[in-house]
N, C-alpha and C positions, 0 to 999 in steps of 0.2 A: 226955726223957720217954720212958717205956717204950711199946712199940707198943700194948699193951692199953689203957693209959691214954689214948693219943692217939686211938685209935678211939672210946673212950667219950666224950671231949670233942667230937669231930667229930659223933658221933651225937646228942649232946645239943643241939648247936648246930643241926643239921639239923632236929631236931624243933621248934625254935622258928621256923624260917623261914616257914612258912605264916602264923603269927600276926603276924610282922613285916610280911609282904606285905599282910595284911589291914589292919594299922594304917596303912599308907601309901596308903589309898584317896584318889583325887583329891577336891578340894573339890566340894561339891554344886553342881548347876546352879542358878544364880540365876534369878530370875523378874522380868520387867519388864512392866508394863501401860501401854499407850499409848492414850489417848483422843483421837481426832481429831474435830474439830467438823464436818468437811466430808464429802463423799461418797467412798467407796472408789474410785470410778471416776475421780476427779480426777487426771489424769496429771501435771499440774504440781505438785500437792502431793506426789504420790508421789515426785517427784524429790527433794523435801526429805527424805522418809523414807529414800530410798536413801543420801543424804549422811549422814544421822543414823546409819544402820547401818554405813556405811563408816568413819565416824569412831570408832564404838564398837569396830569390829574392829581399827582401828589402835591403840586403847588396850588391846587384849587381850580384848575381849568379842565372841565369835562366836555369832550366833544358831544354836541347835541343837547347839552344842558345850559351852560353859560358861555360856550364858545362854539363856533361852527368852523370846521377846517375844510378848506377846498384844496384838493391835490390835483396837480397836473404832472404828466410824465413825458419827458422829452425824448426818450429812446435814443439818446446820443446823436440826435439830429440837430445840427446847429440852427437851421432855419426854423424847424419846429419849436425849438426852445424859445426863439425870439417871438414867435407868434403866441405861444402860451404865456409868455411874460406879459404881453399886452392884454391878453384875455384875463389874467389874474388881476392886473392893475385896474382894469375896467370895472371889476367887482367892488373896488374901493374898500379893501379890507383894512383893519386896524394895524396889522403887521404882516409883512411878507417874509418868507424864508426861501433862500436860494441855495440849492444843493449843487456844488461844483462851481468852477469859475464861469463857464458860459451862462449858467442860470443867474448868478449874481450880477454879471455884466448886463444880461438881458433885462433884468428887473430894474436896475439902476438907469438904464437907457429910457425906460418908460416912466419913471417917477423920481422926483427929487424931494418929495414931501412925505410919502408913506414910509414909515420905518422898515428897514430891511435887515435881517440877520442872515449871514451866510455861514455855511459850514463846508469843510473839505475844499477850501479855496487855496490855491498856491499863489504866493506873492501878491497879496491884495494891494500892497503899496505900488509895486512895479506895474500891476495891471490897471492902475488908475482908479481903483475902487475907493481908496481912502487917501487922505493927504498925510496922515500920521497914524502909526500903530497905537500909540499911547493915547492920542486924543483925536479920534476921527472927527472931521469937521462937518460932515454932512448927515444924511439920513441912513447911513449904512455902517454896520460893524459886524463882527462875528469871529469865526474860528478858522485859523490857518492850518494847513496840513503839511507844510514843508519844513524839513530840517536839512540844512546843507550837507552835514557830515554823512548823511545816509548813503550817498553815492559811493564814497570810499568804503563804507562798511559792506555794501553790496558786493563790491569787487573782492574784498577780503574774504567774504563768505563763499563766493564762487571759487576762489583759489583754494580754500580749505576743502571743499567737496570735490574739486576737480583741478588738481595742481597743474595739469598739462594745458590748461586754457591759455590761449595766446590772443584771442580775439573775442570781443563781446559786442553784441548788437542790441541796441535799444530801439523798441518800436513804440510809436505814438501817432496820434492823429493831430496835426497842428491846428485844425479847426476847433477841436474840443479840448486841446491841451496847448493853448497859446503860450503857456509858461515853460514849454519843454526845454528851452535853453538852460534854465536854472538847473534842471536835473542832469542835463548833459555836462554842464560845467562841474556839477558835484561829482559825477562819475569820473570825468577827466582829471579831477584833482588827485585821484588815486592811481592814475595810469602809470606815471613814471616809476613809482616805487615798486609796482607789481609787474612791470614789464609786459603789459598787455596793450592791445590796440582797441580803441573804442570807435564804433561805427553807429551812426544815427540813420534810421530808416523810417521815413514818414509812411503811414498807411492810411488809406481813406475808405477801405472796404474789406470785406472778408477775403476777397480774391487777393488783395494786396497783402493781407496778413499771411495767407497761405504761401504766396511767393516769397515773402521775406523770411519766414521760418524755414521754408524748404531750402533756401540758400544757406542759412546758418547750419541746418542739419546736414548739408553736404560737406561741411568742413569738419575735420577730425579734432580740431582744437578750438571749436567755437562754443560760446555761451550766450544766453539770452536774458535781457532785461525787459520786463513788461512795465512800462512807465505808468504812473497813476493817471488815468484818463478815462472818462466815461465811455468812450468808444471801445477801449480795451475791456472795460467792465461788461458792456453789453455783449461783446464777442468772446468773453472769457472761456466759454465751453469749448469753442473751436480752437482757441489758443492753447488750452491745456491739452486737448487731444493731439494737436500737432507736436507740441513739445514732448509728449510721451512717445509718439510715433517715431520721432527722430532721436529719442533718448538724450534729450538736451538738458544740461544743467541750467536751470532757469530760476530767476528771482522775480517774485511778484511783490506788490505793495501791501494789499489788504488781506486780512486773515481769510476771507471767504475764498480767495484763489486757492489757498492750500486745502481748505476743507472741501473744496470742489474737485480736488485731485491734483492741484499744482504742487510742485516739489517743495519750494520754500517761500514763505511770505514774511517780509520784514519791513515794518512801517508803523505808523500811528494806529492807535486803537480807534477806528472810526465809530464804533458803537458808543464810546465815551463822548465823542464829539456830538452825536445826536442828543445825548442826555444834557450836555452842557448848553447846547443851543436852546433847549427848552427853558433853561434858567434865564437866558437873556430875553427870550420872548416874554416870559412872566414879568420881568422887571420893566420892560417897555410898556406892556399892557397896564402896569400899575403907575405909569407916568414918567419913567426914566427916559431921557433922550438917548438915542444911539450914540450921539457925539460924546456922551459921558461914560460910555462903556468901551474900554480899550479892546483892540483886536487881540485875541488870545492865541498863543502858540500851542501845539500839541504837547501834552504832558505825559501821556502813556504810549509807550511803544511796545510792540510784541513781535517775537520771533516764533513762527509756527512752522514745523517741519512735518511733511507727510512722509513718514518712513515707509509706508506701503508703496508709494510711488517711487521712492528711492530704490527700493529692492527690485521693483519691476523694470526699471531702466538701468540697473546695474551700477548704481552709485553708492559707495560706502560713506555713510555720514560719520565723521569723527566723533568719538565719545565726548570730547571737549565741547563740541558744538551742540550735541544733544543735551548736555548738562546745562547749557545756557538757555535752551529753548523754553518759552512760556507754555508751549503745548507741542506734544509729539503725537501725530495721528498714526495709528498702527492698524 
């Protein structure tokens, strides 16, 4: 090739370089909206958020780099959760995450097109979130937190630590725990064999909680169930204080109730659910439809016993139960 022709070719190629560079712009930043049902100040639940973000980063999604995550915190207020759901949907994110049943229902009410992943939801089929667990047919899927046999296991555990129990009271807020009947049915399934009476007490405020636990505390043969409910999560400090004050044998659902001073927590590993949720978000961002992702059941359960609390309220934990525990807090 002659020198003049060579220079012409090179010059022409150089002229196209800026357009080639422009065409190779990085992918746009994706957007994720997360609606939490509890308070932003909840340090234990924020550990779950940290695990969620860590898992997303391991999968290639770094907040502020190639994804933007917008969080909203409902503070266990049903009306606030509904308003925040609309606020997040109006941002038009690529994916939404709903923590708890009220959050998931609030998001689904606002959009039938933006993909939604839920976690710690009880009975997604019965709550009308999905038409099938194995093949969700809409824009929502996620991770359930309910296991029917837990109710009987809670009763058995209470009987182990306090054989004289004759009456157990379950507290919940029906507005933030619309699925409460499932848990009551689960508890009642074990009532005949264990010769106990089961009582359900709805609570809508801290004053209601104080009244309900005070009544249980006035009974010599009473025990307490604190059902999985964002309202109970938000008010757990006061619940734990009252249970200790009345020296009540009490069963909670999530680990952080026991780590915060509650007697015994027995339920799914919520931190595991946060990490698994990140996996579904990743798959949806990469093109998978929510309808192709089956609703997952909890796979990890944990028994956490606060031995320090047991000693303080005069309860002797059987050695056999301590041996089964995933964690003993001393």
